[in-house]
C-alpha positions in Angstrom: -39.8 7.2 4.8 -38.7 3.6 4.1 -35.7 1.3 4.9 -33.0 0.7 2.4 -31.1 -2.5 1.4 -27.8 -0.9 2.2 -27.7 0.9 5.5 -25.2 3.8 5.9 -23.5 5.5 8.8 -24.6 9.0 9.7 -21.5 11.1 10.2 -21.1 14.9 10.1 -24.7 15.2 8.7 -24.2 12.8 5.8 -25.1 9.2 5.1 -21.8 7.4 4.3 -20.5 3.8 4.1 -17.9 2.5 6.4 -14.4 3.6 5.4 -13.5 -0.1 4.8 -16.6 -0.4 2.5 -17.3 -3.8 4.2 -20.8 -4.8 5.2 -22.5 -7.2 7.6 -25.6 -9.1 6.8 -28.8 -8.1 8.5 -31.4 -10.9 8.9 -35.1 -10.7 9.1 -35.8 -13.2 12.0 -39.3 -14.0 11.0 -38.2 -15.5 7.6 -34.6 -16.4 8.6 -33.1 -14.6 5.6 -30.8 -11.7 4.9 -32.8 -8.6 3.9 -30.3 -5.8 4.2 -26.7 -5.0 5.0 -25.0 -2.7 7.5 -21.6 -1.0 7.6 -18.9 -3.0 9.2 -17.4 0.1 11.0 -14.3 0.2 13.0 -11.9 2.5 14.8 -11.4 4.8 11.8 -15.2 5.4 11.4 -15.5 6.1 15.1 -12.6 8.6 14.9 -14.3 10.3 11.9 -17.5 10.5 13.9 -15.7 11.9 16.9 -14.0 14.6 14.9 -17.4 15.7 13.5 -18.9 15.8 17.0 -15.9 17.8 18.2 -16.4 20.4 15.5 -20.1 20.7 16.2 -19.8 20.9 20.0 -18.9 24.6 20.5 -21.9 25.7 18.5 -24.5 23.1 19.8 -23.5 23.5 23.4 -23.9 27.3 23.3 -26.9 27.4 20.9 -29.3 27.9 23.8 -31.8 25.4 25.1 -34.8 27.0 23.3 -33.2 26.5 19.9 -32.2 22.9 20.8 -35.7 22.3 22.0 -37.2 23.4 18.6 -34.9 21.2 16.6 -35.5 18.1 18.8 -39.2 18.8 18.8 -39.2 18.8 15.0 -37.3 15.5 15.1 -40.0 13.9 17.3 -42.7 15.2 15.0 -41.1 13.6 12.0 -40.9 10.2 13.7 -44.5 10.5 14.7 -45.6 11.5 11.2 -43.9 8.4 9.8 -45.2 6.1 12.6 -46.3 3.3 10.3 -43.0 3.2 8.3 -40.9 3.2 11.5 -43.1 0.5 13.1 -43.0 -1.8 10.0 -39.2 -1.4 9.8 -38.9 -2.2 13.6 -41.1 -5.3 13.2 -39.2 -6.7 10.2 -35.8 -6.0 11.8 -36.6 -7.5 15.3 -39.4 -10.0 14.7 -41.8 -8.4 17.1 -45.4 -7.9 16.2 -46.1 -4.9 14.1 -49.0 -3.9 16.4 -46.5 -3.8 19.3 -44.0 -1.5 17.4 -46.9 0.6 16.3 -48.5 1.1 19.8 -45.4 0.9 22.1 -41.9 1.1 20.5 -42.2 3.9 18.1 -44.6 6.1 20.1 -42.2 5.8 23.0 -39.3 6.8 20.8 -40.8 10.1 19.7 -42.1 10.7 23.3 -38.5 10.2 24.6 -37.2 12.9 22.3 -40.1 15.3 23.0 -39.9 14.7 26.8 -36.2 15.5 27.1 -36.4 18.4 24.7 -39.0 19.9 27.1 -37.3 18.8 30.3 -34.2 20.7 29.6 -36.2 23.9 29.7 -37.2 23.2 33.3 -33.8 21.8 34.4 -32.8 24.0 37.4 -29.5 24.2 39.3 -29.0 24.8 43.0 -27.8 27.9 44.9 -26.6 28.1 48.5 -26.4 31.4 50.4 -23.7 32.0 53.0 -25.3 34.8 55.0 -23.5 38.1 54.8 -20.5 36.6 52.9 -21.1 34.8 49.6 -23.5 33.0 47.2 -22.7 29.6 45.7 -24.6 28.4 42.7 -24.2 25.3 40.6 -23.7 25.4 36.8 -24.8 22.3 34.9 -22.7 22.2 31.8 -22.6 19.6 29.0 -19.9 17.0 29.3 -18.7 17.2 25.6 -18.6 14.2 23.3 -20.4 11.2 24.8 -21.0 7.6 23.6 -24.4 6.0 23.6 -24.7 2.2 22.9 -28.1 0.6 22.8 -29.4 -3.0 22.6 -31.4 -5.0 20.1 -34.6 -5.7 22.0 -36.2 -2.3 22.0 -34.2 -0.7 19.2 -35.4 2.8 18.6 -37.2 3.0 22.0 -33.9 2.6 23.9 -31.7 4.4 21.3 -33.7 7.6 21.8 -33.8 7.1 25.5 -30.1 7.7 25.6 -29.6 10.1 22.7 -32.4 12.6 23.6 -31.1 13.7 27.1 -27.5 13.8 25.8 -28.5 16.2 23.0 -30.9 18.2 25.0 -28.2 18.9 27.6 -25.9 20.3 24.9 -23.6 17.3 24.3 -22.7 15.9 20.9 -23.0 12.1 20.5 -21.3 9.2 18.9 -23.9 6.4 19.0 -24.0 2.8 18.0 -27.2 0.8 17.7 -27.2 -3.0 17.8 -26.0 -4.7 14.7 -28.9 -7.1 15.1 -31.6 -4.4 14.8 -30.1 -1.4 13.0 -32.8 -0.3 10.6 -34.8 2.3 12.7 -31.6 3.9 13.8 -30.7 4.4 10.1 -34.2 5.8 9.5 -33.6 8.1 12.5 -30.5 9.4 10.6 -32.7 10.5 7.7 -35.2 12.1 10.2 -32.3 14.1 11.7 -31.3 15.5 8.3 -35.0 16.4 7.6 -35.3 18.1 11.0 -32.3 20.3 10.4 -30.1 18.9 13.2 -26.7 20.6 12.7 -24.0 18.4 11.1 -22.0 16.4 13.6 -24.3 16.9 16.6 -25.4 13.2 16.4 -23.3 10.6 14.6 -24.5 7.0 14.3 -21.9 4.4 13.6 -23.1 0.9 12.7 -21.2 -2.3 13.2 -20.3 -5.0 15.7 -19.8 -4.4 19.4 -16.2 -5.7 19.6 -15.1 -3.4 16.8 -17.3 -0.2 16.5 -18.6 -0.4 20.1 -15.3 -1.0 21.7 -13.8 1.8 19.6 -16.3 4.2 21.2 -15.6 2.9 24.7 -11.8 3.1 24.2 -11.7 6.5 22.6 -9.6 8.7 24.8 -11.7 11.9 24.3 -15.2 10.4 24.5 -15.9 11.4 28.1 -19.0 9.4 29.1 -20.6 6.1 28.1 -24.3 5.2 28.4 -24.8 1.5 27.7 -27.8 -0.8 27.9 -27.2 -4.5 27.4 -26.0 -7.7 29.1 -24.2 -7.7 32.5 -21.1 -9.5 31.1 -20.7 -6.9 28.4 -21.3 -4.1 31.0 -18.5 -5.7 33.1 -16.1 -5.5 30.2 -17.1 -1.9 29.4 -16.4 -0.9 33.0 -13.0 -2.6 33.0 -12.1 -0.5 30.0 -13.7 2.8 30.8 -13.3 3.1 34.5 -9.5 3.4 34.5 -9.9 6.1 31.8 -12.1 8.0 34.4 -15.1 8.1 32.0 -18.5 8.7 33.4 -20.6 5.5 33.2 -24.2 4.7 33.1 -24.8 0.9 32.7 -28.3 -0.5 32.5 -27.8 -4.2 32.6 -29.6 -7.5 33.1 -32.5 -8.6 35.3 -34.0 -11.7 36.8 -37.1 -10.0 38.0 -39.5 -11.5 40.7 -43.2 -11.3 40.4 -44.8 -11.8 43.9 -48.5 -12.6 43.9 -50.4 -12.7 47.2 -53.7 -14.4 47.7 -55.6 -11.2 48.2 -54.8 -9.8 44.8 -57.3 -8.8 42.1 -56.9 -12.2 40.4 -58.3 -11.4 36.9 -56.2 -8.2 36.6 -53.2 -10.0 37.9 -53.4 -12.9 35.4 -53.7 -10.7 32.4 -50.9 -8.4 33.5 -48.7 -11.4 34.5 -49.0 -12.8 30.9 -47.8 -9.4 29.6 -45.0 -9.2 32.1 -43.8 -12.7 31.4 -44.0 -12.8 27.6 -44.1 -9.3 26.1 -41.6 -9.1 23.2 -41.0 -12.8 23.7 -39.6 -12.1 27.2 -36.9 -10.0 25.6 -37.3 -7.0 27.9 -35.0 -6.5 30.8 -38.0 -5.8 33.0 -40.0 -9.0 32.3 -40.9 -11.0 35.4 -39.3 -14.4 34.8 -39.6 -15.7 38.4 -43.2 -15.9 39.5 -43.9 -16.6 43.2 -47.5 -17.3 44.2 -49.0 -17.5 47.7 -49.9 -21.1 48.3 -53.7 -20.7 48.8 -54.1 -19.6 45.2 -51.1 -21.4 43.6 -53.1 -24.2 42.0 -55.7 -21.9 40.6 -53.0 -19.6 39.3 -51.1 -22.4 37.7 -54.2 -23.8 35.9 -55.3 -20.4 34.6 -51.8 -19.1 33.7 -50.9 -22.2 31.8 -54.2 -22.3 29.9 -53.8 -18.6 28.8 -50.2 -19.1 27.9 -51.1 -22.0 25.6 -53.7 -19.8 23.9 -51.1 -17.2 22.9 -50.7 -16.9 19.2 -47.1 -17.2 17.9 -46.3 -16.4 14.3 -46.7 -13.8 11.5 -45.5 -10.4 13.0 -47.9 -8.5 10.7 -51.1 -10.5 11.8 -53.5 -8.7 14.1 -54.0 -11.8 16.1 -50.3 -12.5 16.8 -49.2 -12.2 20.4 -45.6 -13.3 20.0 -43.5 -12.8 16.9 -40.0 -14.2 16.1 -37.0 -14.4 18.5 -34.6 -11.6 17.4 -31.8 -13.8 16.1 -30.9 -17.4 15.4 -28.1 -17.3 18.0 -30.5 -16.0 20.7 -33.1 -18.7 19.8 -30.4 -21.4 20.3 -29.4 -19.8 23.6 -33.0 -19.9 24.9 -33.4 -23.5 23.9 -30.2 -24.4 25.7 -31.7 -22.7 28.8 -34.9 -24.7 28.5 -32.9 -27.9 28.2 -30.9 -26.9 31.3 -34.1 -26.3 33.3 -35.3 -29.9 32.5 -31.9 -31.3 33.6 -32.3 -29.3 36.8 -35.6 -31.1 37.5 -38.1 -28.6 36.2 -41.5 -29.8 35.1 -42.4 -28.1 31.8 -46.1 -27.2 32.1 -46.4 -25.9 28.6 -44.2 -24.9 25.6 -41.4 -26.8 23.9 -37.6 -27.0 23.7 -37.8 -27.1 19.9 -38.4 -24.2 17.5 -41.9 -23.7 16.3 -42.0 -24.6 12.5 -44.2 -22.3 10.6 -45.5 -22.8 7.1 -45.0 -20.8 3.9 -43.0 -17.5 4.1 -42.1 -18.0 7.7 -40.9 -21.6 7.5 -37.3 -20.7 8.3 -38.2 -18.1 11.0 -37.0 -18.1 14.6 -40.2 -18.9 16.5 -40.7 -20.5 19.9 -43.7 -21.3 22.0 -43.7 -19.7 25.5 -42.6 -22.0 28.3 -43.7 -22.3 31.9 -41.7 -24.4 34.4 -42.5 -25.4 38.0 -40.7 -27.5 40.6 -37.3 -25.9 40.3 -35.0 -25.1 43.3 -34.7 -21.5 44.2 -30.9 -21.6 43.7 -30.7 -23.4 40.4 -29.3 -21.7 37.4 -32.7 -21.4 35.7 -33.9 -19.3 38.7 -30.6 -17.4 39.1 -29.5 -16.5 35.5 -31.1 -14.2 33.0 -32.6 -16.1 30.0 -34.1 -13.1 28.2 -36.7 -15.2 26.4 -40.3 -16.5 26.8 -39.5 -18.8 29.7 -40.8 -18.4 33.3 -40.8 -20.4 36.4 -43.6 -20.6 39.0 -43.1 -21.4 42.7 -45.4 -21.4 45.7 -44.6 -19.6 49.0 -46.1 -19.3 52.4 -44.8 -16.2 54.2 -43.6 -12.7 53.4 -40.1 -13.6 54.9 -39.9 -16.6 52.7 -40.8 -14.9 49.4 -38.5 -11.9 50.1 -35.6 -14.4 50.5 -36.6 -15.9 47.2 -36.9 -12.6 45.4 -33.6 -11.2 46.7 -31.6 -14.4 46.1 -30.2 -13.5 42.7 -27.2 -11.2 41.8 -29.7 -9.0 39.9 -31.8 -6.2 41.2 -33.5 -4.4 38.3 -37.3 -4.6 38.9 -40.0 -6.4 40.9 -43.7 -6.7 40.8 -46.0 -7.1 43.8 -49.7 -8.1 43.7 -51.7 -7.4 46.9 -54.7 -5.3 48.1 -53.0 -4.8 51.5 -51.3 -1.4 51.3 -49.3 -2.0 54.4 -47.9 -5.2 53.0 -47.2 -3.6 49.7 -45.1 -0.9 51.5 -43.3 -3.4 53.6 -42.4 -5.6 50.7 -41.4 -2.7 48.4 -39.0 -1.4 51.1 -37.4 -4.8 51.5 -37.0 -5.8 47.8 -33.5 -5.3 46.4 -34.6 -3.7 43.2 -34.3 -0.3 41.5 -38.0 -0.4 40.4 -41.0 -1.9 42.2 -44.5 -2.1 40.6 -47.4 -2.7 42.8 -50.6 -4.1 41.1 -49.2 -3.1 37.7 -46.2 -3.7 35.4 -44.3 -1.4 33.0 -46.3 1.6 34.0 -43.7 4.3 33.3 -43.6 8.0 34.2 -40.7 9.4 32.2 -39.9 11.8 35.0 -38.9 8.9 37.4 -35.4 7.4 37.8 -34.8 4.1 36.0 -32.1 1.6 36.8 -31.1 -1.3 39.0 -28.9 -2.4 41.9 -26.4 -5.2 42.3 -25.4 -6.7 38.9 -28.3 -4.9 37.2 -26.3 -1.8 36.6 -24.6 1.4 37.7 -26.4 4.8 37.7 -29.9 5.9 36.8 -31.6 6.9 33.6 -34.8 8.8 33.1 -36.1 12.3 34.1 -33.7 14.6 35.8 -31.3 11.7 36.5 -30.5 11.4 32.8 -29.9 15.2 32.5 -27.7 15.1 35.6 -25.7 12.2 34.1 -25.1 14.1 30.8 -24.0 17.3 32.5 -21.1 18.2 34.8 -21.9 20.2 38.0 -19.6 23.2 38.6 -19.9 25.2 41.8 -19.3 28.9 41.5 -18.7 30.9 44.8 -19.1 34.7 44.6 -18.0 36.6 47.7 -19.6 40.0 48.4 
């Protein structure tokens, strides 16, 4: 299974161009050149996709979970069998290292599908007995036609994270991947055909957010929207969808604190903090971009962390020694550089990195590369410490007390995740209870059990994904009371 130069929409079981026949350029960020083209879809394409989903819904929703399980399990198997092809396409499309896509992104994609295909078999409803009078039980029924819109940073990983529970629960889906990283979603279309997914159950519409995405959000008969992306975009989606009484799941931005106490396992902490700071060029909503270090080990941490950051290899995504590939787009590279410049204006001391793109040689000369950046000396309330950058840029700050660091950690409008490093279990519990975050990792980072709820508080989102939370979102509860 391989990518094509001209990507197509997947509507009613067929691969088709946009009705307008217009295309958008798709750029390989590592070489800075167009390498494929995606449909420039609009309202008409979304309507076509909706009508296909509407036709498919009565059969799919009543097919029975065992049959849905078998189809989705076949789809997961096909992705796993074509792991190398999917990983190569993901690397080319997003700029991330091939080894990352091969070991994390694509395995997680087929695991998502397999997990939710299985989870629906164990999804139980509640019953309540009114002694001597009646029995109440709750039906969990599919919503109908739902919209799933995913971001560019973890393309297939997050696309399947939304689609899989929606389909497993019996819904039909109109989905839009990011126009920046569309290729593996297109390859997923081919896998769906091979797996025998009935026509119209999943429809993938490519295109830009303001056109194709907005058409999904505004569609009067699409009953629920699951979106992952920036907080500002989430705010606009809510403004449109909430007055239409659509069900909403919004997984938005983060400005995550990493709290390091002096009694931590220093060696393990350093290695994990490098990952939590710079994995995928910091283009993961869960990356810890604000690092707070207890003062007794601050200087040791700074020296070791900066040294290891400077040793990270930036470059060819297909090299085994590469740690950081290309930034996903030219526009995002420019945004990150502007943020670095702002940090300097705000008084930050750049300990390593640069505010200029890293110029490679040969094939990658025009690629969007950047060295990871570490700042210290910035005020807690400055924009650099308050606003999401979504790039390989972190700040480090010393602290003295638990109360002080909790105030620092909770100072932003975001509340997605946090990481705590300490061997003191009582302290870990106290801090975890007091952090304003949807997810807290203690002595680890990005250790995910797919059964657990995922999401944030404050401006980091609305609702929860993952495990039974996702299946609850994609179903409507109906109470049935039977008197006897």
